C-alpha positions in Angstrom: 33.4 21.9 208.5 32.2 18.8 210.3 28.9 17.4 209.3 28.0 17.5 213.0 28.4 21.3 213.1 26.4 21.9 210.0 23.2 23.9 210.6 20.2 21.6 210.4 16.8 22.9 209.7 14.4 22.1 212.6 11.4 21.4 210.4 13.4 18.8 208.4 14.8 17.4 211.6 11.4 16.9 213.2 9.9 15.3 210.0 12.9 13.0 209.6 12.5 11.9 213.3 8.8 11.3 212.8 9.3 9.3 209.7 12.0 7.2 211.4 9.8 6.5 214.4 6.3 6.2 213.1 5.6 3.9 210.2 2.2 5.5 209.5 3.9 8.7 208.3 4.4 8.3 204.5 6.7 10.4 202.3 3.6 12.2 200.9 2.3 13.0 204.4 5.8 14.3 205.4 6.0 16.6 202.4 2.5 17.9 203.1 3.5 18.6 206.7 6.7 20.3 205.6 4.8 22.6 203.1 2.2 23.5 205.8 4.9 24.3 208.4 6.9 26.4 205.9 3.7 28.2 204.8 2.9 28.9 208.5 6.4 30.3 209.1 6.5 32.3 205.8 9.1 30.0 204.2 11.6 30.8 206.9 14.1 28.2 207.8 14.5 27.5 211.5 17.7 26.0 212.8 18.6 23.7 215.7 21.3 25.1 218.0 24.2 22.8 218.3 25.5 23.9 221.7 26.2 20.7 223.5 29.3 20.5 225.7 30.8 17.9 223.3 30.2 20.1 220.3 31.6 23.2 222.1 34.8 21.3 223.1 35.2 19.9 219.6 34.9 23.4 218.1 37.4 24.8 220.6 39.8 22.0 219.8 39.5 22.7 216.0 40.0 26.4 216.7 43.1 25.7 218.8 44.6 23.5 216.0 43.8 26.3 213.5 45.5 28.8 215.7 48.6 26.7 215.8 48.5 26.6 212.0 48.2 30.4 211.9 51.7 30.6 213.5 53.1 28.7 210.5 53.7 29.9 206.9 50.4 28.5 205.4 48.1 31.1 203.8 45.0 31.9 205.8 42.8 30.7 202.8 44.3 27.3 203.0 44.0 27.1 206.8 40.3 28.1 206.5 39.6 25.5 203.8 41.4 22.7 205.6 39.9 23.5 209.1 36.4 24.4 208.0 36.7 27.6 210.1 35.8 30.9 208.4 38.5 33.4 207.6 36.7 35.9 209.9 37.0 33.5 212.9 40.7 32.8 212.0 41.4 36.5 212.0 39.7 36.7 215.4 41.8 33.9 216.7 45.0 35.6 215.4 44.1 38.7 217.4 42.8 37.1 220.6 44.4 33.7 220.7 42.9 30.3 220.9 39.8 29.6 223.0 40.3 28.6 226.6 39.1 25.2 227.9 
């Protein structure tokens, strides 16, 4: 799966941005802020949604390529591993066809 599609924890993302853009934020302060935020949210991880138009089109292109691979002799496990698309999604593509767009 593309690094870009990986789910990114919002707390980590915000702290990384703050450290990159504000020299007064030290590693220690960042860790304290992260611990406080996670304590407030009960340790839950919150994720950023990656739904930009560019990401959506890239995902659809990857699904179309995987759908073409499904028409060949390769086992679904290998297609899943090579494309980074889950087997569940590949089975859905096999039933419904590639995404439009």
